[in-house]
C-alpha positions in Angstrom: 21.1 109.5 -116.1 23.0 111.0 -118.9 23.7 114.9 -119.2 21.2 115.6 -121.4 18.3 113.4 -119.6 19.9 116.2 -116.5 20.4 118.7 -118.3 16.5 118.4 -119.7 15.4 117.4 -115.7 16.6 121.0 -114.8 15.3 123.5 -117.6 11.5 121.2 -116.5 12.4 121.9 -113.4 13.4 126.0 -113.9 9.6 125.7 -116.0 8.3 124.5 -112.8 9.0 126.9 -110.6 8.2 129.5 -113.2 4.5 129.0 -112.9 3.9 128.4 -109.4 1.6 131.3 -108.2 2.2 131.1 -104.2 2.4 135.0 -102.7 6.0 135.7 -103.0 7.0 135.0 -99.1 5.7 131.5 -99.4 7.9 128.4 -98.4 7.4 126.7 -100.7 9.2 128.5 -103.4 12.4 127.6 -101.5 11.7 124.0 -101.6 11.6 124.0 -105.3 14.4 126.4 -105.2 16.7 124.1 -103.5 15.2 120.9 -105.2 16.6 122.7 -108.2 19.5 124.0 -106.7 20.2 120.0 -105.8 19.6 118.8 -109.2 21.5 121.1 -111.1 24.3 120.9 -108.1 24.6 117.3 -109.7 24.2 118.2 -113.6 27.6 120.3 -112.9 29.3 118.3 -110.9 29.1 115.3 -113.3 29.6 117.8 -116.2 32.8 118.9 -114.2 33.7 115.0 -113.8 33.4 114.4 -117.9 35.2 117.6 -118.2 38.5 116.6 -116.0 38.1 113.1 -118.1 38.7 115.0 -121.3 41.4 117.4 -120.0 43.3 114.3 -118.5 42.9 112.9 -122.1 44.5 116.4 -123.8 41.0 116.8 -125.7 40.8 119.9 -124.0 44.0 122.1 -124.0 43.9 125.1 -122.0 46.4 128.7 -123.9 48.8 130.3 -122.2 47.4 132.8 -120.8 46.0 130.7 -118.3 49.4 129.5 -116.9 48.8 130.6 -113.9 46.2 128.6 -113.3 48.0 125.8 -114.1 48.3 124.0 -111.0 44.2 124.5 -110.3 43.9 123.2 -113.3 46.2 120.0 -112.8 44.0 119.1 -109.9 40.9 119.4 -111.4 41.7 116.6 -113.6 43.8 114.7 -111.2 40.4 113.6 -110.2 39.2 111.6 -112.6 42.8 109.9 -112.8 42.6 108.4 -109.4 39.7 105.8 -107.6 40.0 106.8 -104.4 39.0 110.6 -105.6 37.0 109.5 -107.9 34.7 107.2 -105.9 34.8 109.8 -103.4 33.9 112.6 -106.1 30.7 110.6 -107.3 29.8 108.9 -103.5 29.0 112.9 -103.0 27.2 113.5 -105.4 24.7 110.3 -104.8 24.7 111.8 -101.6 24.1 115.5 -102.0 20.9 114.1 -104.5 19.7 111.8 -102.3 19.6 113.9 -99.1 19.0 117.3 -100.9 15.6 116.1 -103.1 
């Protein structure tokens, strides 16, 4: 599934949640909230990985104002350059989407 499909899925889910007519204390609201946040977290995880790839290739640059954040920024994009970190990251996203939905 590509990022646009995931984005559309999160938007569709948000629209569906907005149409729920149950009492505000109904537990089904929590279920749909969990479902939505699980899909959203998966989407954000995939976006973060894509951004890490772009940073690693030098296609996204940081301004001098974030120099103090440099150590953390390097950790953000190192994941895409290490096979074990990358596999673990994607496996964690996949596990969370399976168990969360």
